[in-house]
KEMIRO-878465 format. One record per residue: residue in one letter; x, y negated, z of N, C-alpha, C, O in turn. Coordinates in steps of 0.05 Angstrom, whole numbers, plus 5000, padded with zeros to 4 digits. Atoms other than C-alpha are relative to their C-alpha. Last residue first. Layout:
<sites>
aXYZXYZXYZXYZ/...
</sites>
This chain:
<sites>
a502450005012287137215915498750234992496550224981/a502350164987291637285976496849994981494650034990/r501649724987295937765936497649875017495549995019/r501049805025296637245881498850205021496550305021/s502850105009298436705933498450184985496050154986/d501749984981303537185970497849874988495749984992/t501149764993307037305906498050035019496250195014/n498649904992307936585880497950325013495450355016/r500849754988304136105839502250145013504450055006/v498149845002305535365818499450265022499250235047/t499549924974299535005804501750224998501250414984/r500149704996299734735733501050005036502649865048/v499749994962298034005717499550295003497450394999/l502150094987299133945639500150075025502250165033/a498950054974305734005605497849915012497949675015/s500249814991303034335535500949915028500750125041/v502449885003301233685506499750215020497950205037/n500449745018307433385533497250064998495849995017/e501050035032307432685556499550244982498450234960/a503650064992307332905634499249964963497350064952/r500950295008315033095610496650065004495350254997/l500650134977317333735650498749764992497549655010/d502149934992316734145587499549835025497249815031/d501950145015322433865555497750055011496349855005/l499750304985326634055615498349864979497449654986/t497150155011324334725602500249745005498549635018/v499750135014319535115656502149884982504449884992/v497650055004319135775693499149714972497849774952/p499850055033313335905728502749914997504149845015/g501550305006313436175805500649974961501850134946/g502649974995314536945832498749684985496349644982/l500850184980321536805854496849985002495549895021/s499749914971323337485816499249795023498949875046/r501149814987319837275757500550145024498750255037/g502450105003322836575751498350225010497050195031/l499750104979329936855752497449925014497349965038/e500049774978328337285699500049915025498850045042/g502649845004325736735659499850185019497850235034/a501650184992332336335676496850165006495750175028/l499549904973336636905648497249845029496049945048/g502750004985332636865580501050075036499750215051/l500349774989339337025546498250005016498450185032/r501050114965339036415498500050295009499650464992/v500349774986342836395430499649985028501049855044/p501949795020341335795389499750275009497850405003/g498049905021343535315443498450224986496350324994/a500250145018340635075514501650214978503150394985/e498449955019339135335582499449954966497249974957/c498150265017336834845625501450184982503450094972/d498149825018330735315652501649744979500749594962/v499550115023327034935708502450114986504750124995/v497149985004324735445759500149844976498549904958/v500149985028318935345799502749974989504549865001/s497850065021317435605864499550014977498150174965/a500550135031312635635921502349914985503749724993/v499050215009315635985984498749944981498850154968/g502450135016311436586010500549684998498949515006/s500650194979317636896052498249854994498149675010/g500349844992317837465999498549845029496549905042/a502949955008318136985946499150165021496750195018/l501250284996325036735985497050064990495349975006/l499850134973327637415993498249755008496849725028/g502249794993326137655922499249945028496849925036/a502950135001329637035901498050175012495850095020/a500850284988335637245944498049934986496449825001/r500649934976335238015913499149755017496949755028/a503049884999334637775845499650055024497449985031/s502250295003340837285857497550094999495749955007/r499850144978344737945886498149785002496749735021/a501549904983343138315820499349905026497049935034/l502250015011345837785774497950135023496150015034/p500950305000352637685811496650014996495249915014/e503350025012353838475813498749715008496849705024/v501249775011360038395856497150034991495249975005/g501149794979362937685864499350304988499850344964/g498249934969363137135821498150195016495750215021/t497249824997358236985768501349995023500349905044/a499049994974350536785753502750195003502950434999/r497149785001347336535695500950025035500549875054/g500949764989339736285704502750134999502850365007/d500349825025340735625664499450305005498650434986/t498149885002339335235732499950144969497750174959/v499650195019334434745768502750144984504850024990/v496849865003331235135824500749864968498849814953/v499450055029325434745847502550035000504349915012/l497849995003321934995915500849944971499250034954/l499549965026316534695942502550024988503949824987/p497950135008315634676023499450204968498550434965/r499749825020309334626059502049984987502549744983/r499850065026309034196112500650154988502450274999/s502650075027305334416167500449914976498649884960/p502049735014311034796203497549924986496250074972/d502250145014315634126214498050254983497450264960/r500050285002322034326252497349874997496549715014/m500750014976320835076255500449695009499749655032/r502149854994319735066181499649965031497449895039/e502350215004325134596168497550115011496149955024/v500050224982330035126194497949775006496949695027/r501149934978326835636150500749905026499449965046/l502850014997327235226092499250065024497549925036/v500650234999334735076097497250015007496549895027/e499150104972336435806109498849694995496749705007/h501549794986332636026047500849935031499149935049/a502550215006335735406000498550165026497250005041/k500250254977342235676030497849885001497149745020/l499949844977340436386004500549805020500149825044/l502849914994337736125938500550085030498450145042/g501950265003344835755926497250045011496349855024/a499350244972349136275953497949824996496449765014/a500949944981345436745901500549845018498649755031/l503250045000346736285841499250165027497650015040/p501049794977354436275856496949945012496149855033/t503150004991355936005784499350185022498450415018/r502449784999363035905778496949935009495949755023/g499249774991367435255768498450174996496950124977/g497849895004365034525749500250275013498750275032/t501049775015360533965765502750124998504850015003/p497549865017361333415809499450214993497950345008/l499949635000354833105840502750004983503349824967/k497149874989356232325853500750304994502950414996/e497950105019349732085817502950115005504250194986/l500049865025345632665847502149834987503849944974/r498349704984348132475927500250044963502550054952/a497050014997345731735909501550244998503950224991/a499850185024338631895880502749984999504050064979/g499649725017337432415943501349854974503249994967/a497749885004339431745978500250274991502450384991/e498350205010334031295950502550225009503950294989/v499349945029329131865952502749904990504150004972/s498450245015329331776027501150164977502950334975/s501550225022324332186057501049874987499549754971/t500950264983328832716092498149894981497749994959/p502150165007331233456081499549735018499849695042/p501949884993338633506077497449915001497049684994/l501950234982342233276030497550165014495650285004/a499050255013348233655989497749685012497949435011/v501850144998346934246028499949704993499349535011/e499050234981353234676002497049824995496149794973/a502150155008353435325960500049775020501749805037/g502350014982359235705945497949804996497649674976/s500449694992365435965907498149995023498050155041/g497049864987365535465850499450255020498350465012/r498050035020358135145842502850105013503250105037/f497849794996352335085888501450044967500350024945/t498950015032347434465903502250305000503150385021/v496949814991342634445959501350004963500349994941/m498349855021338133835958502050185005504050145019/g497049934987332533576005501350104973499950154953/i498849925016325833145996502450185008503250125031/k497949994993319932986034501350124979500050254962/d499049774988313632805995502950025021503749795024/r499050084974310332175990500750315014499950415035/r502749814992306832265920500550065033498750175046/q503350104997310331735896497650195008495150185007/y499850194985317431945923496749894998495249835016/a499749984968316732625898499649695019498449685041/d503249854996314832365829499450065029497549975042/m501150295001321731875831496350155009494650075025/l499450194968325232515857497949735001497049635021/l501849864977322732935798500249865030498649865049/s502650045004325032405749498250255021495850245028/l500950274989331232415786497349934993495949795007/v500549974968331633195775499149675012497449635029/a501949904996330433075699499650045036497550025049/g502850175006335332525687497650135003495649985001/k500850174980340232975723497549794997495849725014/v501049854973338933545681500149845021498549885040/a502749914992339533135623499450095017497250005025/s501450225002346332895637497850025002496849945023/m500350064970348133585659499149685003498149605024/r502449974998346933865588500249865027497949845034/k501150335001353633735560497250005004495949894985/r501949985023354834555551498649704992496949664976/a498250015026361034465593497850004976498449934954/a498650325002357034165655501350034963501449864944/m502050215010351834715656501249724996500049514989/s501849925024356635355652497749774995496649774973/g499850045022361335005695499250074971499949994949/s497749845010357234985757501649924976500849714967/a498350205006352634425785502950214989505350144990/d496749845013347134855790501149834990500149714971/v499050085031341334465831502550204992504050305009/v497749834994336634735887501350004973500550134954/f499349955026331634195897502650235005504050255025/l497649884998327234305961500849934974498949934958/v499049925025320633925951503149985006504449775008/l496949975001317633886024500750114975500050344971/n498049734996310633766016502749895003503549665000/g497849965004305633146019501150245006500350355026/e498350024976298233276033503050014982503350164963/r497849875012292033215990502249875022502049665036/g498050205009284933116012502350134983502150334968/e497549905016279333576031501649734982500649584966/r499150195026274733366082501650094993503150205010/v497949765007270533806137500749784977499049654965/a499249865033265433346164502650074995504449965008/e498250195015263933296238500650114974500850354968/r498949895013257433626274501549754982500549544973/l497750155017254133386330501950184983503050374994/d501350025023248333796360502249874981502249944957/d500149735012252033996423499050064967499450274954/r497949885014252433366434500950234990502750264974/r498349964974245533166446502750104986502750194963/v497449855014240732926388501449965027501249765042/v498549944975232832756407503250074991503050264975/l498649774999230232506339501950015023504049875023/g497450014990225132016323501450285010500150495013/p497250095012217532036313502750005011502750025036/g500150205025213032396355502149924986504350044988/s502349915011212933066399499649724973498749764950/r500650175024219533046428498350114987498650344979/g501650214995220033426489499349774986498149584996/r499150234988226733696487497849835004498249605012/v498249894983224234396465500449785022499849815046/r502849964982219534086414501350095032500250015053/q501150244993225833736384497750095017497049955037/h500050094970230334336390498449805000498749725023/p501849714988229534616312499449975031497450105039/a502150015000232133886292498750225008496550165017/a501850084973238133806325497150094989495650175007/a500449834977242034286279498549895021497750045039/q501649634999239234036216500950065024498950125037/v502850014998240533276242499250234996497650335012/t500750104970247833346257497250035004496350145024/a499449714978248833776193499149925024497750075036/a502449765013245933186147500050265019498150395026/l502650074990250032616193497850244990495950325004/h501949865028256932966178496449955012495150115024/l502849964996260332466237499150214970499650104949/k502850105027267232426221498150065003498150304995/s499050175023272232536278498549884983498149634986/l501050015024269132806340501549754987502149524996/a499750195009273033056397499449934977500950024960/g501750174992270833586438500749694990500149505004/g499250094971276834006431498249795003499449595012/r497749824974275234156358500349815021500249565019/p497450224996268433776329501750255016500950415033/r500950184976262734296305502949885004504949984993/r499049844980263634436230499249885029497949675031/a501250174976260634076162501650305025502050535018/g501949864986262534156093500349935027501649735034/t500749735010266833986032498350175019497450395012/t501749874978266633206043499550274983498350294962/r503450065007271532805990498950245022500750405030/g500449905022277932516026496850094993494849985002/h501450115016280132346094499850134973501350324970/a501650064988282332726159497949794974495649724980/t498950244988285433216119497849785014495449835011/l502750064988284433946099501249775016503049795032/a499449944974290034016039497149925017495249815005/r502350044989290634025967500050105028501050325033/s502249754997297233915943498049985011498049785026/r499649775012301333335920498150224992497050284970/r501149955014299032675945500250194980499250164958/g497850035023300532536014498450034969496050004970/d502250135025297332576079502249904980504349784983/a499350285003302733036125498149854984497650024966/g497550194999300533756126499649734999497449654993/e500950164981293734166137502749755005502749595023/g499050104976294234616075499349825020497049745016/l500850234985289734996030502249915021502650075040/g501249954981292335475974499349685014499749465005/p502749865002297335405919498649975027500249885044/v499549794988303834865921496750125005494949975013/t501649974973302734395871500850235015501850415002/f501049724987306734195810498949955024499249735035/r500950004968305333505773500150265010497950385008/r503449874988307633325709499550055022500449875036/t500049815003313932815702497150124999495249985003/r502449854992314032165679499750254996499450344973/f502550005016321031975656498650035020499650045042/p501849874990328431835681497149964986496749774971/e502150134989333531585636497750135015496850315000/a502350105023338832055633498349815006498249775031/a502349825012344032165689498449814978498649574974/a501950184998351631895689496750184989496350324969/v501650105026356432445689497349845004495549975014/a502950045006360832615743498949874981500149674974/p500750234988368032825729497549944998496549984975/a500450145025368933585709498949745016497349785034/e502350104993372334055769499849734977501849604971/p499750204985377234515734497149825003495249834988/a499650195013374835205721500549725008499349665029/e501950334994376035715760500649854986503049834980/g498650194979378536385728498049725007496049634997/g498149874973375236985705501049795017500949795041/g496949935010369736655657501650115025500750095048/d498650285004363036205669503150074994504849904988/g498050104975358836855675501749754983501649714958/g500650324996352336895626501949975022501049855041/s502850084973351437665630500649755010500349715034/a502349865011355137775565498149925021495949835018/s500049735000361537315587497250104994495749904995/a503449934991362036655567500050264997500450364975/e500550094973369236455560498350105017498550145041/q499049824984370836795492499749995031500250185046/p501149755008366436335455500850255018499150405028/a500249845030370735765473498750245007499350375027/p498349784994368035295531500350204976498350254961/e501849795011365534595510501850284998503850314983/r499249935033368834085553498850284994498350455011/g498249794992365133765618500650104971499150044952/p500849715001361033085598502750225003504950144997/e498449865016364232375612499450305012500150395034/e501449645003360032045614501450164981501650244958/r497249865016349027056027499050174988500450324974/q500349725007344026686052502150154983503250124961/p499649965035346726096083499350304995500350485008/p496950055010345226016162499450094968497350204960/v500849955030338825826190502750004986504149804981/d498850135022340325846271499150034968497750244966/t502750095017334726126321502049774969501049614953/t500550325003341526416356497150064978496550264965/t499150135020342027256366499249714999496849705006/a500250294987342127746416500449864973501949954956/a497450055010341828576392499249615005496949555001/p500050235016336628746439502649944997504449935014/g500350294989337129376475499549844971499349934949/d502550095005336630116446498849795012496449795017/g502249884976342330376489497349884990495649825007/a499149794979347229846458497650175010495850045021/d499850054977344729296411500050355010498650535002/q501449784992346829256343499950005035501849925048/t498749904980348528546318498250225010495850185011/p501749884983346428306254501250215015502350415006/q500549685005352527906224496850115021496250005042/g503450035009351927086229499550264994497450294982/g499749795022360427166228496950024993496350094970/g499949824984361126676292499550334984499650554995/d497650044995361026096250500950235016503350225018/p498649955029354426316216503149975008504650104994/g500550075021351326356287502249964977504550004984/g501549835011352126776343499349924974498450084958/d502350095019357326406370498650194988500050384982/p499150075016360926766432498149924983495850004987/g499149825026358326906496501049804979501249564985/g497250045008358326456558500850154975503250144968/d497849824999352426746588503349964989505250114993/p499649944963348326196609502150214998504050225015/g501550004975349625876539500750145028502850135041/g499050134975354525816492499349935020500549785036/g497949844995352426406450502349835017504349925027/p500249894978345526046452503250195012503550285034/d498849715000347725606403499850125021501350055039/e497149944995343425006410500450265004498950425014/p499250074976336524936372503550085008505150184993/g500949884981336525076300500649945026503049875028/e498949795000340824946236498650165032499550385040/p500249725015336624476209500950305005500050504995/g499249955023337123986265499550254980498950474989/e501150135025332523816315501050034970499749994949/p502249905012334724256366498749934977497650084962/g501350014978341824006365497050114989496450164966/d499249914978347424166319498750025022499650155040/g499749675002344924176252501350065027502050295030/d497349855004347123446238500350315003502250454997/p498749904970339923246220502550084997503250174975/e499349684994339822896151500350025026501849875038/p497449964993336922166155500250335005498750465019/g499550064970329222106134503750054995504650114973/d502250234993325222246065501449855030500149675041/p500849934972331022686040498149775004498649564993/e498350114976333122495964497550115031495050155030/p500350184986329922915910501049915021501850105035/e499649984963334123375873498349735006499149524994/e502850094992331423275793500150035031498050015044/d500450215011338323285760497549875018497249645023/e498450134982339823955794499749695005500049585026/f501650214987334624335754500849715026499449565040/s501050245030338324685712498849815015499049575009/a498450255019342824845768498849884987499249644983/l500650244981336825245806501849774994501249545000/i503250115010336925775752499449715009498349534997/e499950175029344525845757496949884994496349684981/d498550214995344425945834500049904969499949664964/l501250254991339526435828500849775002499149595004/k502550005020343526905781497649725013496649545000/q498050135024350126825821497549924983497349694974/e499550314993345326985884501649814976501649564974/d497350175007343127635851499749735004498249584992/l500950165019337327875899503249954990505149955005/g498450265008337328425943499349924976497950034959/p501050234989335229165949501049774999503449804995/a499950134974337529695906499349745007499149574990/d499050205011333430035847501349885034499949885054/f497349945006332130775861501649705001504049715005/p499649924969324830695890503649985000505049935020/n500449654987323330425825501449985025502749785034/r502149925017321929625793499850374998498450514984/r499549705001324829245852497950124982495550094986/r499050005028323428505841501350284991502350344970/r502150015024318528445890501550014972500549974950/h502149745002322428685953498150024977496750214972/p498649794998328028155942497750274995497650424975/l499849885031323427605925501450285003500450454988/s501949935012321027255988500250194977498150314969/l501049854978327327206034497750124989497350354997/l498549804991332626975981498250265023498850505028/a499849765019327026595946501650235013500650465012/a502749855002325826166008499850274982498950494989/q500549844974333126076021496950105004496250285018/r497249785000334425815952499150165024498250395019/v500649825025327725345947501450284999500350494993/d502149874990329525056012499050214989498350424999/a498849834981336624875990497250155008497550405011/t499249775010332824545930501150265017500750495010/t497750065012329124065972501350264988500950484998/v498849745007322424056003502649914977502549744960/d499349965028320523386028501050314995502350415013/t503350055017316823206094500850094975498850134962/r500150215020323423386139497650064991496350254999/g501050254992324023666210499949784979500049544985/a497850115004328424296191499549665007501349495009/w498549914985322724776208502549765006503249725029/a501450044974318224336172501950045021502549875036/a500350234994322124426111499549855021500749645027/l497550104987322925106125500249695002501149585022/a500450024978315025096121503350065010503850055035/a501350204985314624826062500550075021501149875033/s498450265000319725266026498849785014500449615021/t497249914989316525956049501749645006502549535026/r500549984973309425706031502249955018502449795036/a500850274992312225595962499249935030500049735040/t497450175002315726215959499849705007501349565019/v498749964977309426595981502449845005503149765028/i501450044980305526305921501450035032501249855048/d499850355004310526385869498549895030499649745046/a497350124996311627105895500649774998502549675011/r500650004971303627245899503049945003503249825024/m499350264990303527045825500350035031499949815042/g502150124989304127775788500949725015503349675016/d502449975007310328205783498149805009498449725032/v502149954980316727875791497550064984496749944964/e502149775014321227845729499050085015498750325012/f498749784987328227485764497450244999497450455012/g498049945003327326885721501150285012503250395004/a499749905023319926805728502950064985502750144962/c501849784996320326805799500150144977500750384974/v498549814989326326255795498250274996499650464988/a497349985018323325775744501050285011501350474996/a500649905021316625795782502150124984502150364977/i500749754986320225645848498450154972498750394971/r498549854989323725115811499650245008501250425003/r498849915018317724795780502350155005502250334988/l501749815014314024755839501350104976501250344971/a499549774985320224385871498150244994498950474999/g496149955001320623845821500050335010500750524998/d500549865025311923815819503350174999503850414995/g500450085029312423655892500250164979500650404982/l498549755016311724055958498949914964497149994948/r500650085023310723466008501450164981503850164979/v497849985013310623626082499250084965497550254958/g498950225014304923366119502750034980503749834971/p502050145017301123946138501149794985500549774962/l500549815020307124276164498549874979499349814957/l498150155021309523736214498350104970497649954953/a501750255005303923986264500849864979499249714967/r502250015010307224696259498049754993496449764975/a499949915028313924466258496849994988495949864969/a499250345017313424056323499750054971499049874955/a501950095005309824736352499949734984498149624973/i501449905018316025126334497049834994496149804972/r499750015020320324646363498150104984497249974965/e500750275009317024596426500649934975499349764964/r503149954996317125386440499649674987498049654968/l501149945028324625296414497350014997496349994974/a498850175022326624786476499250144967498849994948/d502250204996321725236522500949824971499549784951/e502149955007326125806503497549825001495549884989/e499850035026332925396510497350164986496950104962/p500150295015330725196573500550034971499649874955/a501750175002328525876598499849774985497949704970/w501250005031334526316580497549775000497449634980/k498050145011337426306656499249914973499849684970/a500050254995330426476682502849834992502749584992/a502350095014329427096635500349715009499949534992/f499050035028336027336661498549814982499549664965/a498150185001333627246732501949904975503249694973/a500850274989327527536722502149794997501949574985/p500950095030331028166676498849705010499249524994/d501850224981335428316736498949854979500049654970/e499650054972340128866722498449855012498249855037/d500349744984337329066658500049945024497949965037/f503649995006337728386628499250195017497850135037/a500850294973345428286655496850014999495449935018/l499649974967346928946620499249795020498649825044/r502249854991343628686556500450205032498750275048/r502850104991347128126558498450175005496650145021/r500050134974354028416566496949865005495849835026/v500149814979352529006510500449825030499749935051/v502749844989350828496465499750115020498050055037/e502150254989357128006476497050185004495750195025/v499650024975361328616464498149835015497049895036/r500649744981358428826406500249945022498350005037/e502250055002359627996378498550275014496650235029/e501150164983366528156398497149915001496449845024/t499149954975368228696364498749805018496849865033/e497650174985365828446295499750095027497450055036/r497849865002361829056251502649825019504849925023/s498750155008354828776270502850224996502750455006/a498449994977349629296261501949854997502649854973/a498349764995344829216204501849925024501849685031/v498050034987339028836175501850255013501250495013/e498349714997335628756115501849895029503249695031/v497149994989329928226116501450245003500350445013/t498549724997323428196076502449915003503549754988/l496950055002318427626068501250205004499550385008/g499150195013311027606047502849984997503949904977/f498350134985309328266060500649714990500849704966/r501250164978303428446023501649925018500449785035/d500950255011307828685964498849875017499649645016/l497650224997310529216007500149744989501749574997/l499650164977303729466021501749814999501549585007/q502450204984301929615952500749885025500649635025/p499750245011308929895934497849755004498049505007/r502149985022308130465987500149744991500049565007/l503150074988314430326036498350084972499550114951/e500950205009320630766020497550015004496050215008/g501049995024323631376061498249694993497249575012/e501949844993326731536131497249994975495150114978/e499049695001333131276108497650224999497550444988/p499749955025330530606095500550315000499650464983/n497949945000328730516172500050114971498350294967/m499649675015322730196176502849944997504049734995/t497449934997319829486218500250284986498250414987/g500249755003312929146200503750004995505249854982/v497050044998310428436218500550335008499550445027/l498949745006303828216197502550035002504049884990/l497450025018301027586228501450265001502350365021/f497549934981294227676241503049894980503549824957/r497650165011287227406214502350095017502050065041/s498149834983281627966232502149874974502549944951/a497350135013274827636222502150155015501950245038/h498850224981268728146237502449914988503650044970/r498050225015264228586201501149855014499649745029/v499150174987259829226221502449774990504249864976/s497450185010255629606184500649785013499049595015/v499050274980251730226206502049804989504249884983/g502850205005248030656150500949755025499749535028/e502849924997252231266172498349885011497049915031/r500549784991258930856163497750105011496849965029/e502549855017261130256141500350315000502250444991/v500049694997266629836181497250054988495449884990/s501949895003269329226154500550255007502450395003/s500849704990275028846178497250064999495749945014/v502049944995276428086144500450285004501850384987/g500650094970282127676133497350095013496249955029/t503150134990280927876065500349865019498949665018/a500450135022288328126038497749795002497749574991/a498050235008291028326106499049814973499549574971/a499850204983284728676125501549745000500949515005/d502750184994283829056064500149765013499749545003/l500050205024290929226063497749874993497749634986/l498750244994290529496133500249844975500149604977/s500950184992285129956111501249725011500049515014/d502050065007288330296058498249765021497549555011/v498850225016294730306097498449904982499049684974/l499650214987291130716151500849774985500049554991/h501850154991288931196105499749765017497949605015/d501950215019294931206067497549975012496649755007/g502449805016298031506134499649784978499949544982/l502550004993304331056164497950094978498050004955/l501449724994311331296156497249935003496150145010/n500049855016313830616124498650264995497650354974/v502550065015311130236178500050164971497950214959/e500249835017316230526227497249984981495350144982/d496949904995314129996282499650244972497450314963/v498949755009308129666256502150114996503350124974/y497749825000306329026291500350214996500450345017/l500749744999299728586290503550164987504450134965/v497249765016301827946317498650264997497550365016/g497749934984296027436343502050134971502250094947/r498750174990290127096311502550025022503249855038/h501350355008285827676309501849795010502249795034/a497450115011290828316332499249724988500949544982/a498450124978285128536380502649834988503849665002/a501750284985279828546324502349935022502649705027/l500450225020284928986279498449805011498849585002/l498150155004286129466334500449684985501549474993/g497249835004279829716346502749814998502549575003/p498650175018273129356371502850204998503550355017/e497550074975267929856408502249904975502250014953/f497049995015261729826371502649945018503049755034/a497550074978254829966398502550034989503250254981/k497850045018249429966348502549955017503849745015/v498850314988243230136390503250084986504450294987/g500150215028238630666357501349775007500449554999/e501450294982238331006433499049824971497149664972/g502249934983239031736406499149785012497049785025/l501949785004242831706344498349985020496050015012/a501550165027246530986352497950214992495850134982/r501650165002247731186422498649944978496349874978/e502049924983251031886409498449805007496249905010/i502049825023255031566345497850165026495550195017/d500549774982258631086395498150114985495950004984/l503050004991261430736338499950205020501350405022/s501949775002268730586324497649995012497249835031/g502650084969273730006316498550324993499150474975/v502250095008278529936252497649945020496049765021/l498950265016285230146275497849855002497849685020/r498550174984283030646327500949744989501249545003/d502050114978277530926285501449805017500449585023/e501650215010282931046227498349865017498249625015/s502149905018287231476274498449694992498249485004/a502450104994293631226301497650134983498050214960/g502049784992299831686287496749925006495050095008/v500249855029304231106261497950265004496550304984/p498249765004302730706321499850134976497650124964/l500949805008299829966313501950275000504150264988/e498349805019302729496358497650234991496050345006/v500849764999299028836378501550234986502150204963/m498449795020302728296398498350264999498450415019/r499649654994297327816432502250084983502449944962/a500449885021298026996437500650325006502250415022/p497949975016297126806508499250154974497350314972/r498049744994290226666529502850014987503049884966/v496750035014285826076540501350195004501650265028/a497849904985278126116549502649984984502949954960/r498049845026272025766521502450045023502749925044/e496950074988265525646554502350124983502250314966/g499049884979259425666505502649895007504149744995/g498050184981257325126455500850115028501249975047/g501450364994253625606417502949975011505050105013/h498850184975256526306396499049714997498849584977/p498450155010252526866351500949785024499749785045/g501950325002255227276367497250034998496150254999/d500950164979258627866396499049764997498549605015/p501949784983258528266326499549855032497249845037/c498849864976261627636296498250165016496350085029/q500449685003258627506228501250155019501650395016/p503149945002258226746240499450265000497350325011/d500149835021266526696261495950005003494850015025/p500449774997266926136303498750224978496750184964/a500849785025270425576283499050215006500650384997/a500150215018272125006337498450104975496749974962/p502550195001270625546386499349804983496949734980/d499150324994275526016350497549825014495449805000/c501350255015272926706363501449795005502249735027/s498150254995277727226395498849784980500249684963/f498750105025274127826376501549724996502249614975/r497749765004271928126444501849964976504050084974/c500249875025268627506459502450104996504850024997/g501549794997267527326537500050134965498450324960/a500149854984269726666526498550184998496250144989/v502349974987270226366459500450205021501450415014/t502349865009277526306448497849955014497949855036/v502350054984283925886453497250154989496550114966/v502450045017290126176434497949935013497550035036/e502849914989296425946466497850064985497349894968/p501750084984302225806428498050135005497150314991/l502150095017307726296402497849855019497449955041/l499250285006314126396435497349854986497349614980/a500050194975312527006477500049754989499249575004/a503450024992310227366414499749865024497649765031/l501150195016318027256383497149925015496449685018/a498850234991320927676440498149744981496949564992/r501650094970316628216422500949765007499149605011/v502850005009318528196347499049925030497749725036/t500150285010326128176369496749924994496249685001/t498850204979326128756416498749734994497349585008/t502050004980322429186360500249785022498449625027/k501850065017328029056309497849935019497349695023/a501850204988333229126364498149864982497849614986/t499150305005338729396314498149855009497749644997/g498350184985338530086340500549794996502549715009/k500849984974336430486283501749855016504049795009/e499449744988338330226212499049995029498249785038/g497050034992334829616171499950305024497950415033/r499349855008328529316141503250105013505149945013/v496650014988325228826174500850304991499550495001/l499749714992317828676133503549975006505249834994/v497149955003315727956151500050355000499050505017/g498049814991308927676145503250064993504649954976/g500449765002303927326101501750275017501650515012/i497849885014306326636090499350314991499950404969/s500550015027300126366113501650154979500850244958/p500749685003302226526184499050014975498550244970/s501849975017306225856179499250284990500350414972/i500550275014310825636231497250014982495349854985/a501350104978310526356264499049654994496849555002/n503149944994310726556201499549925020497249835022/l501950115026317126156184497750095005496049915004/l500750344994320126346256497649944984495249914992/l502050014981319927116240499049705008496649645011/g503049935005323627016180497749985010495749885001/l500450245014329326596218497050084981495049944980/r501350194983329727106264499149774982497249634989/m502049834988331127686215498249755014495849715009/d502149935022335527256172497150115014494950035007/a501850385009339327036231498550034984496549914989/m502649905014340827796260498349674994496249565001/g500449975032346327506300497350054992495549955004/v497450045014345827516381500050164966499450394960/i499549765024338427506410503249914988503649684981/a497849904996338227006471501050304981502750474987/s497650175004334026546447502850175008505150105003/f499450065029328127036437503449914994505150004978/p500150305019329027206507500149984972502250074961/y496850095000328127966533499449694978498049664958/t499950145031321228036557502449934993503449745006/s499249705008320328396628500949964973502050154963/s497449954989320427716658500850254985503250304982/s499949774982313927556619503050095007504450154987/m498549765010313926906585500550225019501750165040/
</sites>
């Protein structure tokens, strides 16, 4: 282990995370682990510490793709491999940056040599480097779709394929996939989420003594990493030996029909999709038995495995809370209690390296810290200053009411809420969400990859060709390159077949795909909305639009206005969960300061444009168009709307007005904003009239 790597045994708390990583080290076929948690909880530190514990890898000497001499890849680009020399190296941990290109991930071809010399010169990517090791993706929820697709293919097949410009390269790529993410920054794409075998939640400890111990150990490590690592070397060696012993024992673990019936009953009881959950739970149960030094899988193993493998598979939409109902889990397993097999040997006492609770508790180790296992709270521990949170390798038990209807005299002819301030109404529950129509921002953007509006991206359909920008070639446009080189062949001395291609001839493809936008909701929470018993339907509509934003990989924000002003209920974020939570608790009542809401939205968008200038905004105003309070409230609202339209913001107004007599104020607001006006019913994608509509604004019409 490198002296600069924080020892795995010195981590305090975060038992579930450590257990999930160790089980994958024992049985890589489990499929990796996703770690969800707040920033500063030592997620990265723990993953790096695990890599130092993995057994060394034996490879074919000189093979860039880490082929196993006992079973070399017959399609290895560096092959074929005979009985050559062997090389031994530590297991690698390869980090995939969020902003990496596809070529960096899967590998790249030397286009100039391929065209000019006819040589298939292939430079391996990160998928090749991670073969037989660990592929670590920090902030995996922010990974671009083009990288996710390549990662899914390799994770599912164990093979990475590169097909471009008539050149085909294929090599083995089997790795332990570890991802970390902060849920506040947005959820993970469902297809990738299901590829992770296990998931764990981590959070900072609230125990004073544990936090003190984290700081103490981190300071000691920073002061002298080599000495700190030497102190923990015996624990690291014991843990490394236990992993090797569990790996050796794993093939002999018996997963009987009784255990399989328990697993099937649990997965069926929680209504998880597909069969991957059953398979992962079975493999995890076997790994738990091997970790405990047993060859029989018990009900406790199945229970622990279910708590790690099922929470992320039972979520039906991004607003479902993660986790598993442990009472329901126990009830399902209790129906099989008569079939519990007897352990095949004496049950370990759990105090030493051979016990199911892991090696000696490092809390009493060199630093003399507190117990980091279940007796010490077993809570995830935050590391101050981005350091590691220290933990043991123990295996702990997992643990409408709508507003009132106003009297006719309360509503003024201008749509006001009356002269006095109405009392605040209790928050009402949202109606059931539905699939909404798609609104897009006009024009062609260059923002982050997504699924809403048209954009120039690195991926998508080819629409043209251009010279490489900045000298770097992204995607070769072969036809345009040949066309550029052809007129110069005689000057370059080429008289026979073939083609002399120089760098100036290279043309890259211009591709058009989709981008994610910033969808800013401006929600009317005044008394005029609640009093007409529409707030439940309005919340259901906003919830549906939030779900649509999640599916299209948008950032979202929320401004609400009521009473005497407007407030930013949710600053722009990628977490639609946070938006749904704020919406659920949204109070209603009071006047309708529409102008204040629009001006607040203008300010939010101005600040966000400076932070992320490439992400284009889409303003969704949810209101009945009424405006009260102050002098000339409707005129002030129209001027605020004109300010937004003049700044080039694409908008859509969701008209919430109801009743037999309608003032049409939302329509006037839509005309001032330069965007379409739709009713709540028009939002439904199932509506014949609710076809995909491009949001228009004054700038786009002027450009046309």
